[in-house]
LUMPA-528845 format. One record per residue: residue in one letter; y, x, z of N, C-alpha, C, O in turn. Coordinates in steps of 0.05 Angstrom, whole numbers, plus 5000, padded with zeros to 4 digits. Each point is the difference from the previous one (the first is absolute). Layout:
N
AYXZYXZYXZYXZ ...
This chain:
388
M316966227041502750194981502450085018501549825009 A498950414995502350045019502149954974500050054975 P502149825045502749924980501050224990499450215013 R502349824962501450254988502650055018501649835006 Q498450384999502350095013502450044981499350024976 H502550005027502750024979500450315001499850165018 D500949894955500150274993503150044988500849894979 P500450245033502650054988500250174974501749964983 W496650205015499550194979497549874978498050145004 P501849754984498149944983499150124980501750114986 D496249925006498550164973501649964981500750214988 T500249615004501249904971502749915010500449885021 P501650214958502449965005501449715005499549864981 P502050015036500949715000500549894970501150134982 T497949605014501249944979501949715005499549835017 A502950164964501849825004499049695002498249934984 G502849895033499149755001502049894990501850074984 A497749675029502449844991502750025014500150085023 A501849864965503450085007500250345002501850095013 G496750064977500250284998499250165030501250205007 R496749665008499150085017497050135004498449824999 S500450405005498550024996497249895021500349825017 E497750274979497349945013500549985026499349805012 N502150414999499650155025502849935015500550085023 G501149774964502549845015502250194990502249905006 I498050324982502250084991501649954971498950004978 F503749965025501749934978500350164974501950155002 V497149874978500350224985501549844975501950144992 G498049694999501749914977503449955005501250005022 A499649974956503550005001500149745022498449815002 G504150265013500849835010498249925034500849865019 G497150274977498650055024501150175026502350075003 N495949965013500950205027499150274996498950135018 A501649964959499550294993501750195015499350215009 G503149694993501650205009500149985033500250205015 A499549564993499849955026497350195011499950035025 W498350064962497850155010501450235002500350125021 R500649954956501450314998501950015020500050215012 L501649634995501749995024498550115031500550195015 L497649604988497950025020499050324998500450175017 D498649864962498250345004502850235005499550215012 A502849774981501450135001501150035031500350225012 S500249544997501049905033497350175010500450225010 A497149684988497350145013500450295002499750115022 N500950054954499750255002502250125010499750235007 R502849674995502450055018499250015031500250195016 A498949604988499449935028498050235007500650165018 G497749854974497550205010501050294994499050195012 E502749854972502450315001500350005028498650145015 A503549684992502050075014498849965029500950115020 L497449744981497849985029498650325004500250135021 R498649954957499250295003501950235009499550175017 V503049784969502650155012500649955030500350195015 V499849564991501249975028497250135022500350105022 E497549884966497950075017499350325004499250135020 D501449934954500150395006502750065014500050185017 V501649724978502250075020499549975031500550195015 L498749604993499249965026497850195007500250135021 R497749894963498350145005500350385004498950145017 F502949944960500250334996502950065014500450215012 M501349594985502950085006500949975027501350165013 L497549544998500649925031497350055017500149995025 D497650064962497750085018499249725021499350015024 D500949784959500049785015497949794999500649784991 P496150315020498149854992499749664999498649854987 H503950115039499649715004501349834980499149774999 L503150274984501649924979498250104976499649864980 T499750325023498350074971497349864995499149974978 A499449955045498349745000500549764990498349884986 L504549995024501449814993499550024970498149914987 T504450235003499750074971497649944982499849824984 K498250405023497650014987498849755000499249924978 A500349905046499249765005501349794978498749854986 L503950165015502049824977499050104975499049824987 R501050375002499850084976497249864986499749864981 H498450255040496849904996499449714995498249944985 D503449845028500349785002501349864975499549774992 L502550434995500949964978498250104978500349914977 T497950245029498450034974497749755001499249894979 A500150045045498249795001501649724989498549814995 L503450165002501849764986499750064972499149814988 L501450384998499750084978497750024981500049984976 A497850065041497349944989499149744999497849954991 S503949855018498249704998500949894981502250054989 D496049775003500149804979499850164968498150104987 E504549865009499550094971502250214997500450094978 V501150005044502350195005499450264981501550084982 P495650065029499950234983500450044975500450224991 L499649554991500349954975502650094989500550114979 R501049835039503150134992500150204984501650014981 V496550195028500850244980499849974970501250144983 M496949635010499750064971502349894986500250054976 L502149775040502649984979502450175007502449964994 R496350295021501850205006501150114978498550044980 D504750045018500950074970501450225007502349915005 V497850375001501450205014502250064974502450065003 V496349924970502050154976501949674997502550014996 G496549765007502049845003501949905012501749844992 D498150255028501849975028502750074995500850224993 V500849555012503150104991501350155029502050134997 G497049865025500750125022500750265002502250045011 P496550164981500650274992502250054986500850244997 T500449594993502050124984502549905014502250064992 V497549785028503049925018499850275018498450115015 P504149944976500850215023500349895032500849785007 A498150455012500449945034502249985005501250204993 V500249655016503250045016500349965029499349795011 N501750425002500050035025497549995013499849805015 S498750324984497449995008500150135029501650185000 L497049785027500350095020499550305004497950074989 P503250115024499150255003497650055012498749805007 R500350514996497649985004500050345016498450184994 T503849845024500450275018498649975025499550225011 T499749575001498650045033497449834996499149904980 V500150095043497649865010500449704998498249854993 S504650065016500449765000501049834976499849764998 D501350444982500549994972497049904981500149814985 L498050315019497749974988498349745019497949914993 L502950055023498749745013501149784988498849824989 A504250215017501149754993500149954969500149764993 A499850444988499749934976497349834989499749804986 N498750365029497149924994499049695011498449854989 A503250105034499149835012501649744986498849795003 A503350224985501449844981498849904980500049774994 R498850464991498749964983497049824997499349834984 G499650285034497849825011500549715005498349824998 E504350185009500549705020500449854971498749814993 Q503150304994500349834971497749924984499649784990 A499150425008497350054981498849715012499749804986 L499750215040499149815016500749694998498649815005 R503550204988501949694996499849934969500149764994 S499750434988498849954972497549905000499349784990 L499150405022496949825005499949785007498549854987 Q502650065030500849735013500749804988499349785006 E502750304972501349834985497949924975499449774995 C499450514989498449914982496949885005498849884982 A500250165046498349865011499749704994498149884991 L504850005019500549785002499449864971499649764997 V500350434983499749864970497150064993498749834987 L500250375019497850094986498050035023497950014988 Q501650005035498449965020501149935025500450175017 P500249584986501349875018499250045035501450035019 G495449944978498650075028500950325009499550085023 L501950074959500350325009502649985015500550185017 A501449624978502950035004500950175029501250205006 S497049515011500250055028499450315010501450135016 G496149974970499750245008502150204999501350085020 F498850004957503050174991502249975017501150215006 E499949545005501749935017499250165027501650185006 R496749795007498450115021500650284997501150135017 L498349974963499550265001503050105003500550175016 R501449734968503550055001500850045030500650195013 Y499349574991500149975035499050255021501650115016 R496149954981498350255015501850244988500550165017 L500449914958501950234991502649995015501050205010 Y500049594991502549965011499650175032501650165009 D496649775001499450055031499950304999501550135014 I496949964971498650284999503150194987500350245005 E501449634981502350134989501650085022500250245004 R500949595013501449965018498350245020501350215004 A496049755007499650195023499950294982500650205014 A499049834965499950304981503050095001500750235004 L501049584992503150074996500950155030500950225005 V498449585012501250045033498350285008501450185011 A496449874986498250245006501850254988501050185014 A499349804958501550224991502350055008500450245006 Q501449614997502950015020499950105019501650175006 A496149715013499250075023499750245008501250095020 L496950084962499450295006502550134986499850245000 K502149694989502550194994501449925021500750195013 R499949614996501749975025499650125023501850125011 M496249874997498350065022499750295004499350095021 H501250114954499250244997500650175027502249985010 G496550135000501250215019499949935027499850185016 K500349514995499949845016497649945014498849784998 T500450465019497649975011499749935023497849975010 L504349995002501049955034501549694999502049974985 C497249855028501049855010500649905026498449865011 V504250215002500050005023501449685007501949884989 L496350025033500249715008501750105033499250135019 V503549754975501749965025500549725013500049794987 D500250215035500949685008503750075006501050224995 G500049625013503049925010501150175016502550035000 S495950115016500550125021501749955031499949775008 D501350395006500749865024503349884992501149815010 N499850334972502849854989500350154975498450164991 Q503849765000501350104968499950354998499150154983 A502249895042500650304989497150195009500050244994 A498349675018497650125002498449974973498450194994 F501849654994498549884978501350174979498450154989 V504249865003501850174988498950284998499950114979 R499450005043500150245000496550074997499250194987 L499849705021497150004991499850014968499050194989 V502049614998499749924966501650244992499150104980 E503250025032501250274986498350235000500050164981 S498249845045498450274999498450014983499550214989 L499049515005497949984978500950104982499950254997 F501449584987501050064974500750344997499150164984 E502649885038500850365000497450194997500150224988 C497549665026498150234995498349954977498150154996 G502549664990498850004968498549745000498849964978 A500949865041498749744997500949854979502350084998 R497449764986500649854977499249724999500849854981 M497750065038499749704998499749965029498550135014 V503149674994500349845026499049695006500349864980 Q498750035038499449755002501149905025499050065022 L502949804978500549825025498149805005499849824984 R498650185038497949835013501249955029499950155019 D501449584980500549995030499749715003502149894996 K495649925011499649795002501849815018500549774996 S500350405028501449845025502850044992501649875013 L499450284970503049985000501549844990499549934977 P502949965036501449744986501250074972501250214993 V498049564990501050054972502550174999499850224989 P502849685022502050094999500150335013502050154998 A495749935014500350275007498550174981500650234993 L497149614998498850164973501350054980500050224988 V501249585006502249984974502050285003500250134979 E500949955041501450185017498350264998501050204990 R496649815018498750264998499450044965500350214988 A499049595004499250054971502950104981499650164981 R502949745024502350114983499850245012500250174983 A499549955041500850305008498550124987501050174986 A495749805013498550174987500450044969499750214988 L501149535002500150094972502950154987500250094977 Q502149925046502450134995499150285001501050154983 I496949955037499050275004498350094975500550214988 A497649645004498650034977501650074974499750204985 R502249595014501850114976501850224999500750134981 R499849895042501650305004499350244996501450174990 R495649855022498350185000499650054971500550224990 R498649584994498350044974501649764987499649765002 P502650374981501849814984497949854972500749824985 D497150325017499250004971498049795011498150014985 G501349805037498949844998496950105012498649815006 D500350464999497250065010499649985027498050105010 A504049775006499149975028499849654995501449864985 V496750075028500249704999499249865026498350115013 V502549684996499949835024498849774993501149874983 L496850055027498949765005499849845018499750095023 I500249694972500149815034497449854999499349884980 N499650115041497249925008500149645000501749885012 D496250004972499749745003502449804984499849814984 R502450325026503049824993501150024978502150134998 A496549734981501050004972503249924997501650094983 D499149705039503349915003501550225007501750084984 V498150045038501450175009500350254978502350094994 A495350014996500150204981502149974976501750164992 A497649524997502349944975502649985012502050034986 A498349925041503249885006501450355007502450015000 V496450195003500750225008499750214975501050235001 G497549694979500350134979497850275001500150204987 A498249715032498050245001497750104978499549814985 D499350395010498650064983497349874995498550054981 G501149775040497249884996499049855024501849955016 V495649964989498549875022498050094994499350084978 H499249915048497249985007499349785018500849925022 T496649974953499249715016497350095011499150224998 G499949585014497350025012498149774979500949874981 A496850145027498049834983500549685001499049844984 L502450115036500249745009503849894997501149785004 D499850474988502849934995500649914970498249924985 L504550105009501149954972498850134980500450244997 P497849634985499350214977501850114980502249904994 A496250364994502850194989501349754976502449935001 N496349994986501749834978502549825013502149954988 L497349965037501949815011502250185014502149895005 C497550365003501050205006502750064985502450035007 R496049994969502050104974502549774989502350044993 R496049695010502249855002502450015018502350004994 V496850015028502450115022501850224993502549985000 M496050254995501750254999500950124977501850175001 G496949754976500450074971498350174993498750135017 P500949904956497650164983499750305013497950125003 R504349965002500050305007499250105028499450245003 C500549595018499450085024496850064998498349884986 I501450385037497449965008498649845017501349935020 V496349994979498349885012497650055006498149984985 G501750115043497050135014498849785007501349805008 R495650234990498249795014498350115010499350234992 T499249625033498750145030496949864977499749784988 A498550445014497649854991497750135025499850235009 H498849544997497850095018496950074984498450185005 D501649664978497050104983501149974974502349964995 M495450084988500850074971500949804985501750034982 A496949705027500849724983503050005006501549914981 Q499850165042502649995002501750184985502249964991 A496450245008501450264987500749964971502250054990 Q495349844995499549934972501949734996500949984977 A499849835040501549755005503250134996501549904984 A499050275029502750135002500650144973502350004991 V495750124997501050164982500949744973502150014987 L496249795009501149764980501749835011500849834985 D500150165042502549915008502550144990502049894990 G497550345013502150164985501250195018502350084997 A495750015025501450225025500550224983498950024978 D502750175033501450294997498050175015499550234992 Y499549695029499050235023498149735010500349764996 L497350405020498049925016500350155031499750245001 G500849615025499550155023497049955006499549765004 V498650384996497449915009498750105030500450245006 G498749665006499150045026499549725018499349794989 P501050235033500550255020497850225001497749915001 C502550324999499050194997499250065029497650015005 F504150025013498350115029501549875018502249914992 P497150075032501649975025503050014999501250214996 S499849635007503350045005501649995026498849875017 S503050204989501549965022502249814999501449955020 T499049884948502549815000498049804996501149785002 K496850204993498849754993497450025006499250234999 S498849545008497049955011498749894975500849794990 F497350345003498149824979497149945008498650185010 A500749614986497249945004498050254987498250115013 S502249944962498450134982501950234988502449995002 H496250194986501550224978498650014976497649964997 A504250104982498650024974498750184997500850215011 P496849774974497150144992500650264981501049994978 E498450185033501450244983498649934964500950094979 A497049755023499750014974501349814987500050014975 F501449785040502149924985502750104996501449884984 L499650365029501850144992499950164979501950034985 A495650075014499150154975500049834972500950094979 D498049685024499649774976502949974993500350014976 V501649955036503049994994501050164987501349954980 A498350365033501150204991499250024972501750044982 R495149945012498650064975500849764975499750054976 N501449725034499649794978502649875001500249794987 V501850305027502849864994501950254994499750215012 S502349734969501250264991502749915017501850165003 L498449625007503550005018499950195021497950045012 P504550114994499550125023498949885027500749775006 V497650355011498349835019501250205026499850254999 F501349645019500950095022497449905026499549775005 A499350455007498549905022502549975028502150125005 I496749695007502049875024498449975022497749944995 G503150095031499049925030498550275010498050114992 G503649945029498850215018499850294982498750205006 V502649784976500250354984501850195014502449965006 T495850295001501250255007500150174990498349974983 L502550215015500450314990496850125002499150114980 E499249875041498050104995498449774986498250104987 R501849655010498349924981500749934977498749814991 L503150284995500850074971497350114987499049934978 D499750275044497850134980497149864999498250084986 I501649695034497849774994501349864976498349934984 L503950025011500649844981499350094969499049864982 A501750405020500350174971497849974989499949894978 P497850225035496949914973500249734998498249954984 L502649875022499949704997501650054963498949944979 G503450165024501450004978502849855004501649924983 I498550075044502849855006502050325002499650225011 R502949674971502350245003502449895015501650145012 R498749624987502549835021499249935022497649955004 V504350035018499349925023502749815010502250084994 A497549755016502549845015499150015034497849925008 V504550195008500250135025501749905014502350014992 A497049855032502249915017500150255019500950224994 A497649695037500450155028499650284999501550145015 A496449994965499850274996502350154994500150255003 I502049594987502550144991502349925023501250165014 T499349544986502249885008499750085035502050005016 S495250074991500249995030499650345009499650085023 A500550084954500250235005501350165014502249895002 A497950315009502850095011501950124986502250045011 D497350054962501650064986499349804968498450114985 P502449705010499049804976500050194970498150024985 A503850075012500850114977498350234998498750024979 R501050165040498150234996497649874995499250054977 M499349795038497549834989500349944977498450104984 A503849725004499449894975500150234983498849964979 A502350295024499950194978497650145002499350104978 A499249955043497350025007498149884980498350134988 F502149615010498249824984500949994977498449884985 I503950195004499850004974499350364989499450074977 E500950045039499150254986496649965003498950054979 R499849885038497249985002499149794974498050054987 L503549775008499349824976500250154975498649964980 G503450235023500550154971498150134993499250024977 Q499850105046497450194999497749874994498650114983 I500849685026497849824991499849914968498049994985 A504249975011500349874969500050234983499149974977 G501650245028500450254980501650014982502349955006 P497350114973502750004980500849754991502249954992 A495849875008500749744993502549865014501449834988 G499250275042502049935012499849735010502049945012 G496349894987500249735005500949854980501549815007 S497950224966500449834978497949794998500449784991 A496950315019498149734997500449895025498849795006 
């Protein structure tokens, strides 16, 4: 005869046993754990509701399949935990009418005016509910406590990635072109180049020069920042430093761009502070998704084409570029051999932003070429204007 399976929903109501405990393990008598089960029930409801809101914001407002899938998986894992053992019976002790909570007025509730507000408020609600579930489980179902704890830490990672994505889309709005500049032959030539780029409408410059001595790199970075601040006092023109988070922090640059083998985004923020822009290079989908969870503000994907400034053993497949553009809500810049003519190859893949070096800086008139890139990218982006 097959062993009888545990049924959390028996055909007959549970009967109280010794010390007020039912045959199914739930305390119903005075002095028992009925209140703890009510607490677990309320926390389960809050956690599920909060995760659903976070998932829906990621799905419908950020259009982010990657983070949506991670949140959906988290929500389903929560559902599975709440279906374990006797936990489904918690609803038998639910007492909406007798709950004193609704009579307590909310004080200083978080505002809900932006995407970030929705994400922050509901992620916090979910994290707090998961902590309550963990604590209740220690009393009622100790074997489930570690499961709720793991879910909470997964939500912490999703929250950071989602909030970074929401803020990055706002901060990078309209920045469709990142011009990669080296230190030039001298300071004067560098200043003329950067001045002309910002004058023509470029709003994002990355200083990339691995051969320049650090003192000269610092000098160039400070000069670029002075030009950017003078041209756009509102801070909408940004200067990033390639690789060197230490130099970026020392000069007060807007951010840093690092490769897959360089300092991770979370450590860059420890060096530069929470408001810095952190770009990350990704050569495959795994690196792109890791960069998202690591807290990157934007991705540089490639190399896309043969380049006059770097030699590559291979180039990024078009399928990868399209996959990143489709599944990651962070701003995505195609990099490597990008020219004005090649924008029409990238456009059908969903690429709306590019990082360009030689095609602009080696042109007879860099400013005019940068302006041509900006104009064409604006045409490709359409009314959205590079907001995605």
